[in-house]
Structure formats: C-alpha cells, structure tokens
SEDO-463102 format. One record per residue (C-alpha): residue in one letter; x negated, y, z. Coordinates in steps of 0.5 Angstrom, whole numbers, plus 500, padded with zeros to 3 digits. Example, Ala and Ser with C-alpha at 12.3 -4.5 7.8 and 13.67 -1.06 7.14 Angstrom:
BEGIN
a475491516s473498514
***
This chain:
BEGIN
x206324344x212325348x213332347x213330339x218325340x223329344x222335339x224329334x230327338x232334339x232336331x236330329x241331334x242338332x242336325x248331327x252336331x251341325x254335321x260334325x261341326x261342318x266336318x270339323x271346320x272342313x278339316x280345320x280349313x284343310x289343315x290351314x291350307x296344308x300348313x299355311x297356304x301350301x306349306x312350301x309346295x308340300x314341304x318340297x315334296x316331302x323333302x324329295x321323298x326323304x332326300x335322294x340325289x346322287x349325281x356326281x360326274x365331272x372329270x372330263x377336260x384333258x388335251x395338250x399338244x402345241x408344246x403343252x405335253x399331255x396327250x389325252x388324260x383320264x383314269x378312274x373306272x368303276x361303273x355298276x349301278x342299280x337303284x330300281x326301288x331297292x333291287x329285287x328283279x329275282x336277282x337278275x340271273x345272279x347279277x348277270x352271271x357275275x357281270x357275264x352279260x345277257x339277262x335281257x340286256x340287264x332287264x332292258x337297262x333297268x326298264x329304261x332307268x325306271x321310266x326315268x325314275x325309280x329313285x335314281x341309280x341306273x348305270x348298267x356296266x362301265x369299266x368293271x374289272x377287279x374280279x367283277x368288283x370282288x364278286x359283287x362285294x362277296x354277294x353284296x347282302x344278296x344284291x340290295x340296290x346294287x352299287x358302283x360309282x367311280x368315274x373316269x375313262x379316257x387315257x392316251x399318253x402317246x403312241x400316236x392314235x390320232x383317232x380321226x382328230x381326237x375322236x371318242x366319247x361313248x354312252x349317249x345313244x337313244x337318238x342323242x338323248x332325245x336331241x339333248x333337250x334334257x341336258x343328258x340322262x341315260x347312261x351319260x357319256x358324250x363325245x361322238x366324234x372328232x374333238x370329243x364331239x365338237x368341244x363336248x360342252x367345253x370338255x364335259x364340265x358340270x355335274x355335281x350332286x350328293x344328297x342323302x337322307x332315306x327312310x320310308x323304305x328308301x334306304x339311305x340312313x345318312x347324309x342330308x344336312x351333314x353334306x353342306x347342301x352337296x353340290x360339287x362337280x365342276x371339271x371340264x376345261x382343257x384344250x391346247x392343240x396345234x398338233x406335233x405328236x412326234x410328227x403325228x406318230x412318225x407319219x402313222x408309222x410310215x403309213x402303216x399298211x397303206x391306205x391313204x392320208x397325210x396332212x401337215x399344216x403350219x402355213x403361218x396360222x393354219x394350225x394342223x400339225x399332223x393328220x393321218x387317215x389309214x387304216x385307222x383305229x386304237x382309241x383305247x378301244x373306246x375308253x371303256x366298254x366297247x364290246x359289240x363284236x369289236x364295234x361290228x368289226x370296225x363298221x364292217x371292215x372293208x378298209x373303212x378304219x372309221x372313215x376319215x380319208x384326210x377330210x371326207x374322201x375325194x381323189x383326183x389331184x394329178x400333177x399337184x394341180x399344175x401350179x394352180x393352172x400356171x397361176x391361172x394363165x399368169x394372172x389372166x395374162x394368157x401365157x407369159x412366163x417365158x412361153x415355151x413349147x417343145x415336148x416330144x412326149x405326146x400331144x395331139x388334140x383333134x383325134x386324141x393323143x394325150x401322152x407324157x411319160x418322157x420327152x422333155x424337149x423345150x420347156x418354159x413354165x418353171x421348167x415345166x413345173x420342175x419336170x412335171x411336163x404334161x405336154x406343156x400343161x395340156x396346151x396351157x389348159x386349152x388356152x386358159x379355158x374351164x372358167x378361168x381355171x375353175x375360178x382360180x381353184x375357187x380362190x384356193x378353196x377347192x369345191x367347198x368346205x374348209x371350215x376345219x374344227x372337227x366338222x367332218x369334211x367333204x367339199x370335193x368337186x371343182x368342175x365349172x361350165x355349169x356343172x359340166x353342162x348339167x352332167x353331160x349337156x351343153x353338147x355332151x362335152x367338148x374342149x377335149x375334156x380340158x387337157x385332162x383337167x389341166x393335169x388334175x385328172x377327170x372330174x375334179x376331186x379334192x381331199x388331202x386336207x384341201x391340198x395341204x391348205x393349197x400348199x400352205x397358201x403357195x408357201x406363204x404367198x396367198x395367206x389362206x388360214x382356216x384350218x384348225x386343231x385347237x389353239x386355246x381353251x384352258x380354264x382349270x381354275x385360273x390356268x388362263x388360256x383363251x385363244x380360239x379365233x379363226x378367219x384369214x383371207x388373202x388370195x390376191x395374186x401378183x407377187x412375181x407370179x407367186x415367185x415364178x410358181x414357187x421357184x418351179x416347186x423349189x427346183x422340183x425338189x432341190x435341183x437335178x431332174x426334179x421330180x421330188x428329190x426324195x423329199x429333201x431335208x438336210x440343211x433346209x431348202x424344200x419346195x414341192x410338187x409330185x403327182x400320180x393320179x390315175x385311178x380307174x379302180x386300180x393302180x395309180x394314187x401317189x401325191x406329194x405336196x411340199x413346204x419348207x423352209x423355202x424362204x420362211x415356210x413353217x410346214x406345208x404337207x400333203x401326202x396321198x397313198x392309194x394305189x401306190x404308183x409314182x408320187x415322187x418314189x412313194x409320197x415324196x419320201x414320206x413328206x421328207x421324213x416328216x419334215x425332218x422330224x418336225x425340224x430336227x426331232x428325228x430322222x437325220x437321213x437315218x442318223x436318228x434311227x427310224x425306218x421300218x413302218x409300212x413297207x419302208x415307205x418306198x425304200x426309205x430313200x432311193x427316189x430320184x429318176x423321174x422325168x414325167x408322170x408325177
***
C-alpha cells in the first residue's frame, strides 16, 4: 500500500517538474525571441514611447518683383498648441475664455487632433496677441499640455494689393487634407489661391523635427541625444516675379471705386507687369487668423472682390476687335488696304439699320481704325464671313485658355459656324448677325488678359508668348536663379498687313481725330484702340488696348472699366498714366503728382473729342 502511494506521489512530482520545465523553456524561448529575433522592431516601439517628435515648420519662400525688390516677406507669429495626452479637458472653459473662442470649437480641434495622435501637439489658434500670451503664461500651472510655437505669417511690403496674383495661404481644409496623400497634417498652412497655391511645393519648404525624451507619464524630461538627432527644417525657395509694383500700385489707385480690370504685359516675353481686378481685397486679412465674419463678408459681397475679373470674366470687346477683323480681311485677300466706303452714320442690311455715332465720310482701312468707323467694319465683316473671322481670332488665342501660371481663367467665347448652329439652329441665325460681331458685339466674349496678349501680339508683329508672373525660382542656399520656361509661337501674317493695322492704331492715339488721344505719353509714341462695349445689364463698358513705344514696344496694356461709358474718355487715360509710370517712374502729365484715386479716372486728363462709338 505504502509503495503504491509513493509511486503515485513520484508520478505527480514528475508531471509538475515537467510542466515547470516546459514553462521555463517557453519563457526562455520568448525571451530569446524578444531579445534576439524581434529586438529591432520592439526597440523602435520602445523608442517611440520614450521619444516625442515635435515638428518644426519651415519658413515659407519670399517673393521679389522684376527688379529684385522684396514684396512678400514673413513675420513671426505665435500659434497655441495642446498636447492631448497631457491636457485635462476640464480646463477647456478656462482656456476658451483666455482665447476668447467658443468651447465647442476648442473641443472639435482637440477631437480631430487626438484622432491623429494623442502624443502630437494640436494647433488650436494662430497669430496670438501679446495679451493672450501673457494670460497663458499666468495660468501655465493650471494648463498642463498647453504651449505655443513660433511660426511665420505673410507680410506684404508694398501698398499694392495684387491679391489675385499673389494669392493667400491658409490652414488646410478637410478636403485638401484628404487629397494631400499624407503630405500634410491638420493645422498645416497651404497655399489656397494665386501663386501661393500654384507654387505651394516650391514655397513651402520641408518640415524639420525636434526629438525630446519623455517619461512614462508623457512629460518631457530632456532633449534626445543632446539634439544631435534633430532634423532642421528647410526653408522654401523664393520666387522672382515679372511684375512692376509701381505700375501695379498706380493702376489699383486709378481703378479704386470702379469695377473692372487692367492687365499690362511685356510684349517681348509675355511677363505680366501688372494685373488689377477691382474690387479686390487686402491680403493682410489672410496673413493670420481670418475671422469668420470677415470671410463671410468677402464671399457674400455683391461686388465679388474674390473674383478675378482679369482672367475669369467674359466681356464683349467692342471696337478693340476691329484690328483683328482688318487682319482677317487682308490675309484672306478679301479687302485691299485702299478699299474705301462712305460713312453717312448708318448702314442698312436687309430690314435692319446698324448705326454709328458720327458721319465719317470717305474712309479707308487705316482711317477706319483711327476714327473707329463702325460703318466700315460692318461691311468688311459681311465680306469676310464668320469662319474667316473666327479663324483669325483663334490664331490670337481667343476662345481658349492662355496658360497663365496662376491657373485661374476663363477661355472666353469665340463664335464659329458650328457654335451658332448649335445655339440657334442652322436656320435660326442669318448673315444679319455678322455686322455686330464685326465691331466686337454679340456672342463674342473675351477676358482682359486675352486682350492684353492680343495687343502684345499686335505690338511685336505676331510673337505670342505664354503669359506668366514668375520669372525664376531662387534657391536660398546658393542664390541660383532657375529661369522658368514658357512657350512662344508666331502668328504668321504678312509684314505689310501688320504694318497697316499698327499704323491705324498709332494714328488713333497720336494724330488728330483719333479716338485714343487721352492715352498719349510725353516723349513716347503710343499706339492703341478704344472700345465701348454695349451691355444689356446697364451702361456700356469702356475698353482701351495700347502699346508703346511704337517702334520697340516694351509694354502692352488692356483696360476694362465696367459701366463707365466711352473707352476714349475713361479707359484710355488710365492706360496712358500706367505707361507713364512704367517709363518714367512717375506721372509726367501731372509733374510727378499722382491724381486722386477712383473718381479721377475720367477727369485725370481731358479726353479728345471722339469720332465714333469707341
């Protein structure tokens, strides 16, 4: 009996020892696995739990004008951050009262930040005032996890807005964040319009990182590896623009109180010298925190200040389209330069009478451009026909996008036979539509940018350059300027035809009876064409296109003032003053004294007596 019990006890001990041995082997194997096989993986995870990464924002790239003058800079700004792991949400009422924001807004920001990481600082509010910073410091003991970073915000060195070209950068939206493929995180600043958006990758730079050691409670206890592992941020590259901010500032001043646009171009390169869309807005509003009511007011403003009239609008060009029709007639051999008509102030076609404002008598093509004779071009259009006219318009880029580097434009509308058939049906339109198209009325629609490029091509006899506002990208490290490449093409037209049309435009400004005399510039020969476009919704729109100097053009300009009347009286003097500013650096017609803004447009110089609807 005793022997059997001893055997049973022995058996149980053996099983127990076996189990203990098995457990020991299991633990030993697991220890080997952790220490030897998975040491790299778990080492990284351990390091992540003990090291906190603080992103360091790069300084955004600057912008310079064509002469190298700094126009868009950066200034320091303070941004409040919260570390979710350390922050006690019971302190939300206190913090929201200090920041003077809605507690619900604060909770929402924290919630979205925590969804990304509880161990990364969440950006709550930018551009903190000194008063707010002082209040945070006074309550720091009561606000664990609350801190602030020094970031940068945009600073504009000139009085010119140039808002529709320069654009603005703001905090990334939810939709932009989803489309960023992980390149951005909540709270990042991203270019949202104009050059800030188009050159976002260039201007942004690269984020850096600062590593700190934290304890088991997530509190920072010191710098990791004495800062040797920190990654410095890389500042964004700079942009050198083609713009002349002296012209830009004057143009904005002259257009104050108006609705319309001005675009000035370098005919030799296609570089934008100035681009104004009025009404506009102050970019300083977007350099820090944009109050919700300010953003709402800008979007709900009936004058649409955020809308770029220079590139997105569509206006009938009026008589500024007459040189294009003249070229179509000459190139197709339909009308010789010497062809004359007698203008008695009206032209009858079928049962409709097309009017002119004046009786011009006998005129040829050059004189018809000089005096802006409607009757002449009514008849030329009937001879040229829709297809030849629209074909010439397409050669100048009308009806399609120009490719400007702010990526915000409307192609306009250049009617063709196919378009007219689609809109009205093959029997719904007749040749009676053509006379109006011949003087830039009817279905045709253009942008001021397209008109400036059209004028530049007339100025340089057919060299059409892709419009652009960025001349080069500047590397901050070595100062190297990398010129940005743009396309150029030639509009093939006989030299004598260019000469004839340009002569008509020269006479329109420089000789008696011309409609654009108000665009004259002292000591410089100017060529141009006025236009007055009928508007079914109110007063006529005033147009002027022009270039100078006549023999070696360095500036081409298009001015459009909505509901302002005659182009010769309103738009031409604006163009003339902007050309003076470009050539002389001041207004020589005023002995260097600038005219009053806005209402001084029409009164800045007495307009010459007009001889047609122009």
